[in-house]
N, C-alpha and C positions, 0 to 999 in steps of 0.2 A: 503428573504431567512432564512433561520436557524439561529440560536444564535450557533452553532456549526460551529467553524469559519477554524477548520483545523484539518487534520491528527495527531495525537500527537507521536505515538508510537504503535510500534507491537511488540506482544508479541509468541512467540514458543518454540515445543518443539522438540527435535528431538537425537537421538542416538551419533550422527555425532557432538556433541557442538563442540570438540575439535580441528576440519579441519578448525572452522568461524575462526581464527585467520589469518592463511596463509591468508584465501580467502581472507577475508576485506581487508587486510591490503595490502600485495604484488602488488594485482592488481589492486585495486578501490583508496587504498589512505584513507583507513576509519581510523577510532580508536578505537581497543578493549578494554577492560579491565575484568579480570575474579574476579568473586564472591567468596567465599568461599563454596557457594553450587554448584559449577561447570558451573552454568552459565556463558554466555559471553554476555556482554552488548558492544554496536556498539555504536559509534558517528558521524556524519558529520557534528557537529555545538554546539555551548557551550550547549547544553543540556546535562542534567542528561548521558541521552541515547536516541534515536530512534529506535533503534531495540533489543531486549533481548531476547537470543538464551537461553534456560537452557534445561538440562539433561531430555529424555522420551526413553522408550521402541517405538514408531514411530514418523514419523515426522507430526507431525499435529499445524496447527493455535489455540493458545490459545486465543486471542482477540488483539483485535483493540480497541487504544484507540485517542476517540476524545475529542477535547478541547474549551475549552470555554472561554470570558472574563475573567471572574471575578466573583464572588459569584453571585451575580445578576441573572445573564444570567445563571449561572448551576444550581439557585433552578428556572429558565423559563421554562429550558429544562425539568428537574425532572420533573416538573409541567404537563408540554405540552404533555408530552409519558404520564402520567400515566391519564390524560384527555381522553387519546388515547385507553385506556387500555392495553399500554403497561404495567407490572409489572417492577419497576425499583425496584434495592436495594442499599440502603443508605451502602457503604461501611465502617468496622468501620478501627479509624484512622490508625492501624498498618498495613492494607493493603496499605494504601493511603499512608504511611511513606517509605512502601518494592517499592512502584511504585515512590517516590519521588515527590511527588504530592501536594497540601496543602486538597483537598476532593474531595471523590474518588464514584463517582456510578457505576452502572452496569445493564446488559438489555439484550433480546437474541436478536436476528431476526428468523423470522417465521422457518426459519434451524434450529436451536438452534447455532449461530454462536456468540459467548458471545463479547459485545463492551462495552467500558468502558468509561467512561464521568467523565470528569474532568476540574480541574482550580485550574491554581498559581503551574505549576512545577519549579523543581529545577533547577537553571543556574547560570554555570561557567563562566562568564565572559573573555571572550578573553582565553581559554584555549586548544578551539580544535586546536590538534597539527594530522594531516593525517599523517600517517607512511610510505611516500612516500612522495617525492614532490609532492603537485596537487595545484589548485586555489586553489578554497571556494566553496560551495554549496549551492543551491536555497533550502532556509526553509522558518525561519520566518512565513508571513502572510501566507504563500504558504501550511506550513506545511514542513511532511519530504519527500513528494513527492506522489506515488499513490502505491494505493494496487487495484489488481483486484483476486475480487475471482469469482473462479466457484460456479455456484447456479443451480440447479433442475428445476428452473422454472421461466424465466425473470418477471413474470408478475404482480406474489407473491412478488418476491421482490421487484419492480418496487413501487409498493405499498405501501412496509414499508422504503424501502431508502430517495423516491421522497415524498409522501404524510405524513410520520410519522413523518419521520427526518427533512422533507424539503430541500433538496440538488437536484437543479435542474438538468438538463440532456441538458446537449452539444452536443453531438450525439449519433446516435443508428449506429451503422454497423452491418452490416449481409451478410457476403460475404461470405457465404457457409461452415463455422466452429461452428456456432451456434451465434444467436443475444449476442449482445453485447449495456450496455448502460454506457456513460460515465458520471458520475454525477460529481459535483460541489458545495461547500459551501464557495471558494474563488479566486479569478481570478485566480489562477489554473484553465486547462482546466477538471482537473477533480481530483481530492483526492479518489472516488473510480471507479475504472470501475463493473461492474458484468455481467459475461458471461453464459451463459445460455446453457447447457450441461446438459440432463434428466439424473439423477440417477446419478449424481456426485456432489462432495462439496469439496470446498479445495482452498488453497491459488493456483492463480498461476502464481502471480512475485509481486513483489517490485521496484520502480522504485527512483532511486538516481539522483538527474541533478545539472549535475557540472554549472558553469559558463561561461564553455572554453571548447567551442567544440575541442581546438589542448587537452585536457586530457581526452578525449572520446577515442578519437585516439593512445593517449598512452596507456591507458585502454586496445584497444582491441588488440594492438600489443602485451601486458603484457599476453592475456589470449590466444590467440594465440598461444604465445612461453610455456604454462601452459600443464600440465596437465587437466586443469579440461573443460568440454566440452562448446563450446557454440551452444545456442540452436537457435539462430538466427543471421545471419549476421548483418553488420553495415549495416543503412538506416533511411530512413525519413518515419515518419509514414504520411498521410493524412490528419487524424485528428487532433491529438494534433499537431503536425508537427515537433516532436523530432527526433531530429539526433541522434541515439542513437544503442545499441545493445543488448543484452540477454546472460547472463554466467548461467550453472544449477548452485544452490549451491548446497552444500553439503548436507541440509536438502530437496532437490527434490524442491524445486520451482526455478522458475529464480530470476536473479536481470538485472533486465534493469536500464542501465547507458547511461545516456544521457547527452542533453544541447539544450537551441533550441528551448523551448518548448513554443510554443501558451500561451498567458495570457490573458483570457477575461474585458478587463480595463472597460467597460461598460457593467455591468449586462445588465439592460434594453433594451440595444440595439440588443441582439445575441436574435437569431433564433434555435432552435434544428435542428441541419441537420441529413438527413438519408443517410450511404453511402451502398447501396447497389448491390450485384452483379448482381440482377435483370435488372438494369437498365443500365448497364456497368463499377460501379462503381468497383475502385480499393482502397484495406485499405492502403496502401503503392505507397508512390510517388517515395520511385525508395528504393532497394536493400527490407535486413530485410528476407533473405533466410532463411525459418526453417528447421532447422535438422529434419527428422526422431526420434528423440530419444526414450530410453522407458519411457511409464508412468509416472508422477512425483509419486513419493510416498506422497506429499502434498495433493493429490486429491485422496480422497475414494469414495466407494458407498454408495449414501443414498437411502431410501425406495423408489419406484417406488411410491407408494402412497405420496402427496407431499399435504398439509396443503389446507383448502379449503381459 
């Protein structure tokens, strides 16, 4: 498996950054802080931040931050990417310091989505304080949770994230909404899912996982009582087995909030599974009734011709 071990952070821009503190804290019990620039940093463990939303004219994913264990793994991943023809930029110390990591490099996927590689993140031991009563969140060696990218072509995306980056495929799901591949780089069922919707690119959702199913129920009650839109009702997925619900964030993408997700303890013993509507499979064990909301502003048109 890849020397990339987890999804460390997500960077996003949005004109609605001011709405994030209420959304993240009141409903989900996360922790927010403001930068002088107006950006909002969101935490759900002792890292300096797990998601950063900065002011911008449109809702758009800025980068995904992938973590390596140390200097040697960081160097090895860069060397391997360059050997495979990927242009890797060693970012200046000033940018690494802004991200609050020891060292930082960057590259892009075939569709231009910026990927950041780092090691040595800042850590504030035993300082996370959710801004309402919650238990804790599953992070550590499983990273922040997962992200789902809308991509225009699954085969091209799979070649990059699996063949080039070295992620392993846990499941492929095709139940009529476009095929999805669920990719892992640690025991979490997936740190990244790629969802093929021709002509589209962007961030579909970010998942945060609680250690306590009751926290999910409490957050669901609060979301129902709020003015935020529920994108999908409480339910349990057939793939990662997570019990969760989805809420539309102030920035157009969804936040999936869940618990009790599948962990792949023995990587060598796992075989990729296919969940396919043609064979009578369903993507949900129960629930997750998706509402017909307006299109996500975090997903935007991509040229019809994708790179070979």
